[in-house]
N, C-alpha and C positions, 0 to 999 in steps of 0.2 A: 770166472770162476765158476765151476760146475759143483764142486765137492765144498762141505764146509770145512774141511780141514785145510784146504787151499786158503780160504778166506781168514780162518783164524791165524795161518801162518804169516799171511801176508800184512794183516792189522798189525800185529805183533812187530813185524820188520819196520811197519810206519812209525807206532809209537816209539820205537828204539831211535830209528834214524832221525827224526824230530824232537826226541826228549819230550814225548807228552804222557808218559806212562801216569802221571798224575795229575793230570790237566782234566779238570773237571766236566768241562764241556766234551772233552773226547769220551771220558767215561760214559757221562749219560748218553752220548749217542750211540755207544757201543750197545749199553742196556736197551734201547729201543731197536735195535738193528732189526728185529722181526717187522717192524713197521715199514723199513726202506731197504731191506735186502731182497732181490726180486725172487732169490730162490724160496724165499717164505710166500710168494704170492701163488706159489703152482696150486692151482685147483681152488683159489679163492675168488668168489663173486666179486666184480669191481663194473658191475652195471655197465659193460662193454667198455670200460676206459682202459688204455691200453697203458702200457708202462711208459711209452712215450708222453702221453697225456699227464699222466703222474708226475714224469720228469720237468716236461714244460710248464705244469702249473706251479712246480716248487722254484722252477728258474723264474717265473715271473714275479714270483712273491719275493725271492732273495734279490732281484734286481731294483725292486722300490726301496731296499734297505742298503744297497752297495753298488758303487760305480764299477764298471768293468775294470778288469785285470788290477782289481784291489790286491795289496800285498797281503799275505796269509795273516799277520797280527790284527790288520783292519777286517779281514773276512771273519775272522774268530769273535771278535768284538762286536760287529755289527750282529753275525748269526745268534750271538748271545743276547743280544737287543730284541731280534725277532722273536727268539723263544719267550722272552720277558713279556713282550706285547701279545702274543697269542696266549698265553696264559693268563694275562690280566682279562684279556676278552672272553675268553672262557670261562675266569672267574666269576666276572660280571654277568655273563649269559646264565651261569647256574643260580645265582644268587637272585636274579630276576625271574626266574623259573620258580624258586622256591617261595619267593614273595606274591609274586602275582598268580603263579599257577599256570596251566595251560588251559584255554578254552576249546573246549571241544564242540564241533559242530554237528557231530553224527554220534550215535551210541555203538558204533562197529567196535568189534574186539580189536581190529588192528588199530584203530584210532585210539582206543583205550590203552594200548599196548605201547603205542608212539608217545602218547603223553607222560608216561612214567619214564622212558629213557631218553628222550630228547629234551635239550634246553629249550625254551621257549619261543626262541627265534626259528631253531630248526623245526620244531613243531609246527609252528604256522606256516613255513613253507611246505612241510609235509601234507598239512591240512588243504593248502591250496592245490598242490597236487591231487590230492585224494580228491577233492571236489571235481575237479577238471578231467578226472578219470571215468567219471560218472556219467559224462557226457557222450560216452561210447558204447555201442552196444557190440559185445565181443562173441563171434562164434568160432567154436572148434572145428576146422575142417579134419585135421590130421590128429590124433590123439598126441599131445603133448610136443606137436612138431609146428603145426600151420595153423594160423587163427585169420580170421577176418574180422576187420574193425569197420563199424560205421557210425559216423557221429550222428547224435539224436537229432541235430539242427539240421534240416533239407537245406538251408542256404549254404551252410558249412560244406555238407557234403558235396553240393555242386560247384563249390569254390575248389575243395581239396579232391576232388575225385570220388567215386562211388564207394570204394572203401580199400583198406590198406591190409596186403596181406603182412603177416608177420611171421618169422620163421624162429 
């Protein structure tokens, strides 16, 4: 579907066909459609993650909760369980962050900002990647288009090659 009107019409037909107009999960799913409707991803930076990768990630998560070829009522029940479990995990991480706070490794502005917006677990991963990124010297070859990265450790440079061009 290329236009919003087509989606809205098809969604309404789907709800009527299966008598789902008052189903809580379907209502919630519709309300968060901006997170899964691929038309809404146009122009959104996703760190080179393709819609197929997002789909594969969601499929993997769903497969841990339900067997293949599950009937619709099992799918809905297990999907609700998946949502509940994810919300519980997010709530746990948010509480862990409020209680323990984020431990910053540097005083960089980007790290201070990340410590305010990420949960503690996500911030720890961000901090690990931030430190890992400092192991490289980056030289801009072509403004905003081409860069050469060189690892600071000579042994790693020999193992991985002299430099990595990025576009």
